[in-house]
DSSP file (Angstrom, degrees, kcal/mol; ACC not computed):
  #  RESIDUE AA STRUCTURE BP1 BP2  ACC     N-H-->O    O-->H-N    N-H-->O    O-->H-N    TCO  KAPPA ALPHA  PHI   PSI    X-CA   Y-CA   Z-CA
    1    1 A X     >        0   0    0      0, 0.0     4,-2.1     0, 0.0     5,-0.2   0.000 360.0 360.0 360.0 -42.6   21.6    1.1  -20.9
    2    2 A X  H  >  +     0   0    0      1,-0.2     4,-2.1     2,-0.2     5,-0.1   0.882 360.0  51.8 -60.2 -39.6   21.7   -0.3  -17.4
    3    3 A X  H  > S+     0   0    0      1,-0.2     4,-2.4     2,-0.2    -1,-0.2   0.873 107.9  52.3 -65.4 -38.4   19.7    2.6  -16.1
    4    4 A X  H  > S+     0   0    0      2,-0.2     4,-2.6     1,-0.2    -2,-0.2   0.905 108.4  50.4 -64.6 -40.8   17.1    2.1  -18.9
    5    5 A X  H  X S+     0   0    0     -4,-2.1     4,-2.7     2,-0.2    -2,-0.2   0.904 109.8  50.6 -64.3 -41.1   16.7   -1.5  -17.9
    6    6 A X  H  X S+     0   0    0     -4,-2.1     4,-2.4     2,-0.2    -2,-0.2   0.915 111.4  48.0 -61.6 -42.5   16.2   -0.5  -14.2
    7    7 A X  H  X S+     0   0    0     -4,-2.4     4,-2.7     2,-0.2    -2,-0.2   0.912 112.4  49.5 -64.4 -42.0   13.5    2.0  -15.2
    8    8 A X  H  X S+     0   0    0     -4,-2.6     4,-2.6     2,-0.2    -2,-0.2   0.935 111.5  47.9 -63.5 -45.3   11.8   -0.6  -17.4
    9    9 A X  H  X S+     0   0    0     -4,-2.7     4,-1.1     1,-0.2    -2,-0.2   0.900 112.4  49.9 -62.1 -41.1   11.8   -3.2  -14.6
   10   10 A X  H >< S+     0   0    0     -4,-2.4     3,-0.5     2,-0.2    -2,-0.2   0.933 111.3  48.6 -61.7 -45.6   10.5   -0.6  -12.2
   11   11 A X  H >< S+     0   0    0     -4,-2.7     3,-1.4     1,-0.2     6,-0.3   0.899 109.7  51.9 -61.2 -42.1    7.7    0.4  -14.6
   12   12 A X  H 3< S+     0   0    0     -4,-2.6    -1,-0.2     1,-0.3    -2,-0.2   0.721 108.7  52.7 -68.4 -20.9    6.8   -3.3  -15.2
   13   13 A X  T << S+     0   0    0     -4,-1.1    -1,-0.3    -3,-0.5    -2,-0.2   0.275  83.1 113.6 -99.5  11.6    6.5   -3.8  -11.4
   14   14 A X  S <> S-     0   0    0     -3,-1.4     4,-2.8     1,-0.1     5,-0.2  -0.472  78.9-114.5 -77.1 156.0    4.2   -0.9  -10.8
   15   15 A X  H  > S+     0   0    0      1,-0.2     4,-2.4     2,-0.2     5,-0.2   0.913 115.2  51.6 -56.4 -46.1    0.7   -1.7   -9.5
   16   16 A X  H  > S+     0   0    0      1,-0.2     4,-2.1     2,-0.2    -1,-0.2   0.913 112.1  45.5 -60.8 -43.6   -0.9   -0.3  -12.7
   17   17 A X  H  > S+     0   0    0     -6,-0.3     4,-2.4     1,-0.2    -1,-0.2   0.893 111.8  51.7 -69.8 -38.1    1.3   -2.4  -15.0
   18   18 A X  H  X S+     0   0    0     -4,-2.8     4,-2.7     1,-0.2     5,-0.3   0.890 109.8  50.7 -62.7 -36.3    0.8   -5.5  -12.9
   19   19 A X  H  X S+     0   0    0     -4,-2.4     4,-3.5    -5,-0.2     5,-0.2   0.913 109.1  50.6 -66.5 -40.5   -3.0   -4.9  -13.1
   20   20 A X  H  X S+     0   0    0     -4,-2.1     4,-2.2     2,-0.2    -2,-0.2   0.924 113.8  44.9 -63.8 -42.4   -2.8   -4.6  -16.9
   21   21 A X  H  X S+     0   0    0     -4,-2.4     4,-2.0     2,-0.2    -2,-0.2   0.933 118.2  41.8 -66.4 -45.8   -0.8   -7.8  -17.2
   22   22 A X  H  X S+     0   0    0     -4,-2.7     4,-2.9     2,-0.2    -2,-0.2   0.886 114.0  53.4 -69.2 -37.7   -3.0   -9.8  -14.8
   23   23 A X  H  X S+     0   0    0     -4,-3.5     4,-2.7    -5,-0.3    -2,-0.2   0.888 108.1  51.2 -62.1 -38.4   -6.1   -8.2  -16.4
   24   24 A X  H  X S+     0   0    0     -4,-2.2     4,-2.4    -5,-0.2    -1,-0.2   0.910 111.1  47.2 -62.3 -42.8   -4.8   -9.4  -19.7
   25   25 A X  H  X S+     0   0    0     -4,-2.0     4,-2.6     2,-0.2    -2,-0.2   0.909 112.6  49.4 -66.2 -41.6   -4.4  -12.9  -18.4
   26   26 A X  H  X S+     0   0    0     -4,-2.9     4,-2.6     2,-0.2    -2,-0.2   0.914 110.9  49.9 -62.5 -42.3   -7.9  -12.7  -16.8
   27   27 A X  H  X S+     0   0    0     -4,-2.7     4,-3.0     2,-0.2     5,-0.2   0.912 110.4  50.7 -61.4 -42.1   -9.4  -11.5  -20.1
   28   28 A X  H  X S+     0   0    0     -4,-2.4     4,-2.9     2,-0.2    -2,-0.2   0.925 110.8  48.2 -61.8 -44.5   -7.5  -14.4  -21.9
   29   29 A X  H  X S+     0   0    0     -4,-2.6     4,-2.7     2,-0.2     5,-0.3   0.945 113.5  48.7 -59.1 -48.6   -9.0  -17.0  -19.4
   30   30 A X  H  X S+     0   0    0     -4,-2.6     4,-2.4     1,-0.2    -2,-0.2   0.919 115.5  42.2 -57.5 -48.4  -12.4  -15.4  -19.9
   31   31 A X  H  X S+     0   0    0     -4,-3.0     4,-3.0     2,-0.2     5,-0.2   0.870 113.1  53.7 -68.5 -37.5  -12.2  -15.5  -23.7
   32   32 A X  H  X S+     0   0    0     -4,-2.9     4,-2.4    -5,-0.2    -2,-0.2   0.944 113.2  41.5 -64.0 -48.4  -10.6  -19.0  -23.7
   33   33 A X  H  X S+     0   0    0     -4,-2.7     4,-2.8    -5,-0.2     5,-0.2   0.933 116.5  50.5 -65.6 -44.4  -13.4  -20.5  -21.6
   34   34 A X  H  X S+     0   0    0     -4,-2.4     4,-2.7    -5,-0.3     5,-0.2   0.943 114.1  43.2 -57.2 -51.0  -16.1  -18.6  -23.6
   35   35 A X  H  X>S+     0   0    0     -4,-3.0     4,-3.1     2,-0.2     5,-0.7   0.893 113.4  51.6 -64.2 -41.6  -14.7  -19.7  -26.9
   36   36 A X  I  X>S+     0   0    0     -4,-2.4     5,-1.9    -5,-0.2     4,-1.5   0.934 114.2  43.7 -62.2 -47.1  -14.3  -23.3  -25.8
   37   37 A X  I  <5S+     0   0    0     -4,-2.8     6,-3.1     3,-0.2    -2,-0.2   0.924 121.7  39.1 -64.9 -44.7  -17.8  -23.5  -24.5
   38   38 A X  I  <5S+     0   0    0     -4,-2.7     4,-0.2     4,-0.2    -2,-0.2   0.948 128.4  26.5 -69.6 -51.4  -19.3  -21.7  -27.6
   39   39 A X  I  <5S+     0   0    0     -4,-3.1    -3,-0.2    -5,-0.2    -2,-0.2   0.830 130.9  31.5 -90.5 -34.1  -17.3  -23.2  -30.4
   40   40 A X  I  <<S+     0   0    0     -4,-1.5    -3,-0.2    -5,-0.7    -4,-0.1   0.890 131.8  28.0 -92.9 -44.2  -16.2  -26.6  -29.1
   41   41 A X  S   <S-     0   0    0     -5,-1.9    -3,-0.2     2,-0.1    -4,-0.1   0.509  96.1-131.5 -96.3  -4.8  -19.0  -27.7  -26.8
   42   42 A X        +     0   0    0     -6,-0.3    -4,-0.2    -4,-0.2     2,-0.2   0.824  44.6 166.1  58.0  35.2  -21.7  -25.7  -28.7
   43   43 A X        -     0   0    0     -6,-3.1    -1,-0.2    -7,-0.1    -2,-0.1  -0.559  48.8 -85.6 -79.2 147.1  -23.1  -24.2  -25.5
   44   44 A X     >  -     0   0    0     -2,-0.2     4,-2.9     1,-0.1     5,-0.2  -0.158  37.2-121.7 -48.9 140.9  -25.5  -21.3  -25.8
   45   45 A X  H  > S+     0   0    0      1,-0.2     4,-2.3     2,-0.2     5,-0.1   0.901 110.8  48.1 -58.0 -45.0  -23.6  -17.9  -26.0
   46   46 A X  H  > S+     0   0    0      2,-0.2     4,-2.1     1,-0.2    -1,-0.2   0.903 114.1  45.5 -68.9 -40.5  -25.3  -16.4  -22.9
   47   47 A X  H  > S+     0   0    0      2,-0.2     4,-2.5     1,-0.2     5,-0.2   0.931 113.0  51.2 -65.8 -45.7  -24.7  -19.5  -20.8
   48   48 A X  H  X S+     0   0    0     -4,-2.9     4,-2.6     1,-0.2    -2,-0.2   0.890 109.6  51.5 -57.8 -40.3  -21.1  -19.6  -22.1
   49   49 A X  H  X S+     0   0    0     -4,-2.3     4,-2.0    -5,-0.2    -1,-0.2   0.922 109.8  47.4 -65.0 -45.1  -20.7  -16.0  -21.2
   50   50 A X  H  X S+     0   0    0     -4,-2.1     4,-2.0     2,-0.2    -2,-0.2   0.920 114.7  46.3 -62.2 -45.7  -21.9  -16.4  -17.6
   51   51 A X  H  X S+     0   0    0     -4,-2.5     4,-2.4     1,-0.2     5,-0.2   0.923 112.4  50.2 -65.7 -44.0  -19.7  -19.5  -17.0
   52   52 A X  H  X S+     0   0    0     -4,-2.6     4,-2.2    -5,-0.2    -1,-0.2   0.865 109.8  50.8 -65.3 -33.7  -16.6  -17.8  -18.5
   53   53 A X  H  X S+     0   0    0     -4,-2.0     4,-2.5    -5,-0.2    -1,-0.2   0.900 109.3  50.7 -69.2 -39.1  -17.1  -14.7  -16.3
   54   54 A X  H  X S+     0   0    0     -4,-2.0     4,-2.1     2,-0.2     5,-0.2   0.944 112.0  47.0 -64.5 -46.0  -17.4  -16.8  -13.1
   55   55 A X  H  X S+     0   0    0     -4,-2.4     4,-2.1     1,-0.2    -1,-0.2   0.922 113.4  49.3 -60.1 -43.1  -14.2  -18.7  -13.9
   56   56 A X  H  X S+     0   0    0     -4,-2.2     4,-2.9    -5,-0.2    -1,-0.2   0.872 107.2  54.8 -64.0 -37.4  -12.5  -15.3  -14.7
   57   57 A X  H  X S+     0   0    0     -4,-2.5     4,-2.3     2,-0.2    -1,-0.2   0.929 110.0  45.9 -62.9 -44.8  -13.7  -13.8  -11.5
   58   58 A X  H  X S+     0   0    0     -4,-2.1     4,-1.6     2,-0.2    -2,-0.2   0.905 114.7  47.4 -66.4 -40.1  -12.2  -16.6   -9.4
   59   59 A X  H  X S+     0   0    0     -4,-2.1     4,-2.4    -5,-0.2     5,-0.2   0.913 111.8  51.8 -60.8 -44.8   -9.0  -16.4  -11.4
   60   60 A X  H  X S+     0   0    0     -4,-2.9     4,-2.9     1,-0.2     5,-0.4   0.878 105.5  54.5 -64.1 -39.8   -8.9  -12.6  -11.0
   61   61 A X  H  X S+     0   0    0     -4,-2.3     4,-2.4     2,-0.2     5,-0.2   0.963 111.9  42.6 -61.5 -49.8   -9.4  -12.7   -7.2
   62   62 A X  H  X S+     0   0    0     -4,-1.6     4,-2.3     1,-0.2     5,-0.3   0.947 119.2  43.4 -61.6 -49.1   -6.4  -14.9   -6.7
   63   63 A X  H  X>S+     0   0    0     -4,-2.4     4,-2.4     2,-0.2     5,-1.1   0.892 115.8  47.1 -67.0 -40.5   -4.1  -13.1   -9.2
   64   64 A X  I  <>S+     0   0    0     -4,-2.9     5,-2.8    -5,-0.2     6,-0.6   0.912 113.7  48.8 -66.5 -42.0   -5.1   -9.6   -8.1
   65   65 A X  I  <5S+     0   0    0     -4,-2.4     6,-2.3    -5,-0.4    -2,-0.2   0.930 123.2  30.4 -61.7 -47.2   -4.7  -10.5   -4.4
   66   66 A X  I  <5S+     0   0    0     -4,-2.3    -2,-0.2    -5,-0.2    -3,-0.2   0.948 133.1  22.0 -81.3 -52.4   -1.3  -12.1   -4.8
   67   67 A X  I  <5S+     0   0    0     -4,-2.4    -3,-0.2    -5,-0.3    -2,-0.1   0.855 126.5  34.0 -92.6 -39.2    0.4  -10.2   -7.7
   68   68 A X  I   <S+     0   0    0     -5,-1.1    73,-0.3    -4,-0.3    -3,-0.2   0.974 133.3  15.6 -86.1 -60.8   -1.3   -6.8   -8.2
   69   69 A X  S   <S-     0   0    0     -5,-2.8    71,-0.9    71,-0.1    -4,-0.2   0.527  85.0-142.9 -94.1  -8.3   -2.3   -5.6   -4.7
   70   70 A X        -     0   0    0     -6,-0.6     2,-0.3     1,-0.2    70,-0.2   0.891  31.0-173.3  45.9  52.1   -0.1   -8.0   -2.7
   71   71 A X        -     0   0    0     -6,-2.3     2,-0.5    -7,-0.2    -1,-0.2  -0.555  15.7-169.2 -81.7 135.8   -2.8   -8.3   -0.1
   72   72 A X        -     0   0    0     -2,-0.3     2,-0.3     0, 0.0    -6,-0.0  -0.978   9.5-153.3-127.6 115.8   -2.2  -10.2    3.1
   73   73 A X        -     0   0    0     -2,-0.5     3,-0.1     1,-0.1     4,-0.0  -0.714   6.2-154.6 -90.6 139.5   -5.1  -10.9    5.4
   74   74 A X  S    S+     0   0    0     -2,-0.3     2,-0.3     1,-0.1    -1,-0.1   0.630  75.0  16.8 -87.9 -15.9   -4.5  -11.4    9.0
   75   75 A X  S  > S-     0   0    0      1,-0.1     4,-2.3     0, 0.0     5,-0.1  -0.958  77.7-107.6-149.5 166.5   -7.5  -13.6    9.7
   76   76 A X  H  > S+     0   0    0     -2,-0.3     4,-2.8     1,-0.2     5,-0.2   0.850 119.8  56.7 -64.1 -33.4  -10.1  -15.7    8.0
   77   77 A X  H  > S+     0   0    0      2,-0.2     4,-2.5     1,-0.2    -1,-0.2   0.929 107.2  47.0 -64.2 -45.2  -12.6  -13.0    8.7
   78   78 A X  H  > S+     0   0    0      2,-0.2     4,-2.5     1,-0.2    -2,-0.2   0.915 113.7  49.1 -61.7 -42.6  -10.5  -10.4    6.9
   79   79 A X  H  X S+     0   0    0     -4,-2.3     4,-2.9     1,-0.2     5,-0.2   0.918 111.3  49.8 -61.7 -44.4  -10.1  -12.8    4.0
   80   80 A X  H  X S+     0   0    0     -4,-2.8     4,-2.6     2,-0.2    -2,-0.2   0.909 111.9  47.4 -62.5 -43.1  -13.8  -13.4    3.9
   81   81 A X  H  X S+     0   0    0     -4,-2.5     4,-2.5     2,-0.2    -2,-0.2   0.920 114.0  47.1 -64.9 -44.7  -14.6   -9.7    3.9
   82   82 A X  H  X S+     0   0    0     -4,-2.5     4,-2.4     2,-0.2    -2,-0.2   0.935 114.6  46.3 -60.8 -48.0  -12.1   -9.0    1.2
   83   83 A X  H  X S+     0   0    0     -4,-2.9     4,-2.9     1,-0.2     5,-0.2   0.904 112.0  51.9 -62.4 -42.0  -13.3  -11.9   -1.0
   84   84 A X  H  X S+     0   0    0     -4,-2.6     4,-2.7    -5,-0.2    -2,-0.2   0.921 111.1  46.7 -60.4 -46.1  -17.0  -10.8   -0.4
   85   85 A X  H  X S+     0   0    0     -4,-2.5     4,-2.7     2,-0.2     5,-0.2   0.910 113.1  49.9 -63.2 -41.3  -16.2   -7.3   -1.5
   86   86 A X  H  X S+     0   0    0     -4,-2.4     4,-2.6     2,-0.2    -2,-0.2   0.942 113.8  44.1 -63.2 -47.6  -14.3   -8.6   -4.6
   87   87 A X  H  X S+     0   0    0     -4,-2.9     4,-2.3     2,-0.2    -2,-0.2   0.911 113.5  51.5 -65.7 -41.9  -17.1  -10.9   -5.6
   88   88 A X  H  X S+     0   0    0     -4,-2.7     4,-1.4    -5,-0.2    -1,-0.2   0.925 112.9  45.0 -59.6 -45.8  -19.8   -8.3   -5.0
   89   89 A X  H  X S+     0   0    0     -4,-2.7     4,-1.9     1,-0.2    -2,-0.2   0.908 114.0  48.8 -65.2 -42.3  -17.9   -5.8   -7.1
   90   90 A X  H  X S+     0   0    0     -4,-2.6     4,-2.1     1,-0.2    -1,-0.2   0.800 105.1  58.1 -69.2 -28.6  -17.3   -8.3   -9.8
   91   91 A X  H  X S+     0   0    0     -4,-2.3     4,-1.8     2,-0.2    -1,-0.2   0.889 105.3  52.6 -65.8 -37.6  -21.0   -9.3   -9.8
   92   92 A X  H  X S+     0   0    0     -4,-1.4     4,-1.4     1,-0.2    -2,-0.2   0.950 113.5  40.8 -61.5 -49.8  -21.7   -5.7  -10.6
   93   93 A X  H  X S+     0   0    0     -4,-1.9     4,-2.7     1,-0.2    -1,-0.2   0.780 108.4  62.6 -72.7 -22.4  -19.4   -5.6  -13.6
   94   94 A X  H  X S+     0   0    0     -4,-2.1     4,-3.5     2,-0.2     5,-0.3   0.896 101.4  52.1 -63.6 -39.2  -20.6   -9.1  -14.5
   95   95 A X  H  X S+     0   0    0     -4,-1.8     4,-2.4     2,-0.2     5,-0.3   0.914 110.6  48.1 -62.2 -42.1  -24.0   -7.6  -15.0
   96   96 A X  H  X S+     0   0    0     -4,-1.4     4,-2.5     2,-0.2    -2,-0.2   0.929 115.9  44.3 -61.9 -45.0  -22.4   -5.0  -17.3
   97   97 A X  H  X S+     0   0    0     -4,-2.7     4,-2.8     2,-0.2     5,-0.2   0.948 116.6  43.0 -68.6 -48.7  -20.5   -7.6  -19.2
   98   98 A X  H  X S+     0   0    0     -4,-3.5     4,-2.3     1,-0.2    -1,-0.2   0.900 118.0  46.6 -65.4 -40.3  -23.4  -10.1  -19.6
   99   99 A X  H  X S+     0   0    0     -4,-2.4     4,-2.7    -5,-0.3    -1,-0.2   0.901 113.3  50.1 -67.2 -40.4  -25.8   -7.3  -20.5
  100  100 A X  H  X S+     0   0    0     -4,-2.5     4,-2.9    -5,-0.3     5,-0.2   0.924 112.3  45.1 -64.1 -45.8  -23.4   -5.8  -22.9
  101  101 A X  H  X>S+     0   0    0     -4,-2.8     4,-3.1     2,-0.2     5,-0.5   0.912 114.0  50.3 -64.9 -41.8  -22.7   -9.0  -24.7
  102  102 A X  I  X>S+     0   0    0     -4,-2.3     4,-1.8    -5,-0.2     5,-1.3   0.945 114.5  44.6 -59.4 -48.2  -26.4   -9.8  -24.8
  103  103 A X  I  X>S+     0   0    0     -4,-2.7     5,-2.1     3,-0.2     4,-0.6   0.944 119.0  41.0 -62.0 -49.6  -27.1   -6.4  -26.2
  104  104 A X  I  <5S+     0   0    0     -4,-2.9     6,-2.9     3,-0.2     5,-0.4   0.883 127.1  31.8 -70.4 -38.4  -24.3   -6.4  -28.8
  105  105 A X  I  <5S+     0   0    0     -4,-3.1     4,-0.3    -5,-0.2    -3,-0.2   0.946 128.9  30.7 -85.8 -53.6  -24.7  -10.0  -29.9
  106  106 A X  I  <<S+     0   0    0     -4,-1.8    -3,-0.2    -5,-0.5    -2,-0.1   0.925 133.0  26.6 -75.2 -44.6  -28.5  -10.8  -29.6
  107  107 A X  I  <<S+     0   0    0     -5,-1.3    -3,-0.2    -4,-0.6    -4,-0.1   0.871 131.3  32.7 -91.7 -40.0  -29.9   -7.3  -30.3
  108  108 A X  S   <S-     0   0    0     -5,-2.1    -3,-0.2    -6,-0.2    -4,-0.2   0.778  98.9-128.8 -88.8 -29.5  -27.3   -5.6  -32.5
  109  109 A X        +     0   0    0     -5,-0.4    -4,-0.2    -4,-0.3    -3,-0.1   0.705  48.8 155.9  89.0  21.7  -26.2   -8.8  -34.2
  110  110 A X        -     0   0    0     -6,-2.9    -1,-0.2     1,-0.1     2,-0.1  -0.336  55.6 -85.3 -71.7 161.5  -22.4   -8.4  -33.7
  111  111 A X     >  -     0   0    0      1,-0.1     4,-2.5    -2,-0.0     5,-0.2  -0.429  39.7-123.4 -59.6 141.0  -20.1  -11.4  -33.8
  112  112 A X  H  > S+     0   0    0      1,-0.2     4,-2.0     2,-0.2    -1,-0.1   0.846 109.5  49.4 -63.7 -35.0  -20.0  -12.9  -30.3
  113  113 A X  H  > S+     0   0    0      2,-0.2     4,-2.6     1,-0.2    -1,-0.2   0.911 111.5  48.9 -70.7 -41.7  -16.2  -12.7  -29.9
  114  114 A X  H  > S+     0   0    0      2,-0.2     4,-2.4     1,-0.2    -2,-0.2   0.923 112.0  49.4 -62.2 -44.0  -16.3   -9.0  -31.0
  115  115 A X  H  X S+     0   0    0     -4,-2.5     4,-1.9     1,-0.2    -1,-0.2   0.908 111.1  49.9 -60.7 -41.5  -19.1   -8.3  -28.5
  116  116 A X  H  X S+     0   0    0     -4,-2.0     4,-1.4    -5,-0.2    -2,-0.2   0.917 111.5  48.3 -64.5 -44.2  -17.2  -10.0  -25.8
  117  117 A X  H  X S+     0   0    0     -4,-2.6     4,-1.1     1,-0.2    -2,-0.2   0.901 108.9  53.0 -62.2 -42.3  -14.0   -8.0  -26.5
  118  118 A X  H  X S+     0   0    0     -4,-2.4     4,-0.9     1,-0.2     3,-0.4   0.908 110.6  46.7 -62.8 -42.3  -15.8   -4.7  -26.6
  119  119 A X  H  X S+     0   0    0     -4,-1.9     4,-2.3     1,-0.2    -1,-0.2   0.794 102.2  66.2 -70.8 -25.8  -17.3   -5.3  -23.2
  120  120 A X  H  X S+     0   0    0     -4,-1.4     4,-2.8     1,-0.2    -1,-0.2   0.858  95.6  57.0 -63.4 -34.3  -14.0   -6.4  -21.8
  121  121 A X  H  X S+     0   0    0     -4,-1.1     4,-1.8    -3,-0.4    -1,-0.2   0.955 110.7  41.5 -62.3 -50.4  -12.5   -2.9  -22.2
  122  122 A X  H  X S+     0   0    0     -4,-0.9     4,-2.4     1,-0.2    -2,-0.2   0.915 117.1  49.3 -63.1 -43.6  -15.3   -1.3  -20.0
  123  123 A X  H  X S+     0   0    0     -4,-2.3     4,-2.8     2,-0.2     5,-0.2   0.892 107.7  53.7 -65.3 -40.7  -15.1   -4.2  -17.5
  124  124 A X  H  X S+     0   0    0     -4,-2.8     4,-1.8     2,-0.2    -1,-0.2   0.926 112.4  44.0 -62.1 -44.7  -11.3   -4.0  -17.2
  125  125 A X  H  X S+     0   0    0     -4,-1.8     4,-2.0    -5,-0.2    -2,-0.2   0.946 115.7  47.3 -65.2 -48.6  -11.3   -0.3  -16.4
  126  126 A X  H  X S+     0   0    0     -4,-2.4     4,-2.4     1,-0.2     5,-0.2   0.893 110.2  52.6 -60.6 -41.7  -14.2   -0.6  -14.0
  127  127 A X  H  X S+     0   0    0     -4,-2.8     4,-2.7     2,-0.2     5,-0.2   0.874 108.0  51.3 -64.9 -38.2  -12.7   -3.6  -12.2
  128  128 A X  H  X S+     0   0    0     -4,-1.8     4,-3.1    -5,-0.2     5,-0.3   0.957 111.4  46.9 -62.9 -48.6   -9.4   -1.7  -11.6
  129  129 A X  H  X S+     0   0    0     -4,-2.0     4,-2.2     1,-0.2     5,-0.2   0.931 116.3  44.5 -60.3 -46.9  -11.2    1.3  -10.1
  130  130 A X  H  X>S+     0   0    0     -4,-2.4     4,-2.1     2,-0.2     5,-1.6   0.928 115.7  46.7 -63.9 -46.3  -13.3   -0.9   -7.8
  131  131 A X  I  <>S+     0   0    0     -4,-2.7     5,-2.9     3,-0.2    -2,-0.2   0.934 115.5  46.4 -62.4 -47.2  -10.4   -3.1   -6.8
  132  132 A X  I  <5S+     0   0    0     -4,-3.1     6,-0.4    -5,-0.2     7,-0.3   0.906 125.2  27.2 -62.0 -45.6   -8.1   -0.2   -6.1
  133  133 A X  I  <5S+     0   0    0     -4,-2.2    -1,-0.2    -5,-0.3    -2,-0.2   0.550 134.6  20.5-103.8 -10.0  -10.5    2.0   -4.1
  134  134 A X  I  <5S+     0   0    0     -4,-2.1     3,-0.4    -5,-0.2    -3,-0.2   0.708 124.7  32.2-121.4 -56.3  -12.9   -0.5   -2.5
  135  135 A X  I   <S+     0   0    0     -5,-1.6    -4,-0.2     1,-0.2    -3,-0.2   0.970 132.5  21.8 -77.3 -55.6  -11.6   -4.1   -2.3
  136  136 A X  S > <S+     0   0    0     -5,-2.9     3,-2.4    -6,-0.2    -1,-0.2  -0.088  84.6 166.3-107.0  32.4   -7.9   -3.7   -1.8
  137  137 A X  T 3   +     0   0    0     -3,-0.4    -4,-0.1     1,-0.3     3,-0.1  -0.233  69.4  12.5 -52.9 126.7   -8.0   -0.2   -0.5
  138  138 A X  T 3  S+     0   0    0     -6,-0.4     2,-0.3     1,-0.3    -1,-0.3   0.517 108.3 102.9  83.3   4.2   -4.7    0.8    1.1
  139  139 A X    <   +     0   0    0     -3,-2.4    -1,-0.3    -7,-0.3     3,-0.3  -0.764  55.6  44.3-114.9 165.1   -2.9   -2.2   -0.3
  140  140 A X  S    S-     0   0    0    -71,-0.9   -71,-0.1    -2,-0.3   -72,-0.0  -0.524  94.1 -75.6  94.8-169.5   -0.5   -2.3   -3.2
  141  141 A X              0   0    0    -73,-0.3    -1,-0.1    -2,-0.2   -72,-0.1   0.386 360.0 360.0-115.1   3.8    2.3    0.1   -4.0
  142  142 A X              0   0    0     -3,-0.3    -2,-0.1  -128,-0.0    -1,-0.1   0.394 360.0 360.0-129.6 360.0    0.7    3.2   -5.4
């Protein structure tokens, strides 16, 4: 039993699992802000989507840097470059997300929350690949 607990704890502390957990939290932040803006404040779906993605990107940078890839920058310049790469990469996937939600909601007529969830799957996978091999390259444990 003790060995199983050790293996489980090791698995939960792998980079991939940390990314899934942090990615889930980022998705939750994204959906929470999106739903609050759409349903509570009655903000336009597309504007709500853009704002929720921006909030999620900022949340994702901090959590990925600290918890997933455990990145430590030695200078402000290195931090600026890392942050710039992260934002640039996330802007690319933001285009995919905003375009996907627009397509699925406005053109196909899906429910806005369903459209948002569907695009999250593609974005989550793309963001991990970009973060792992471009932004935090050489950092993390795998």
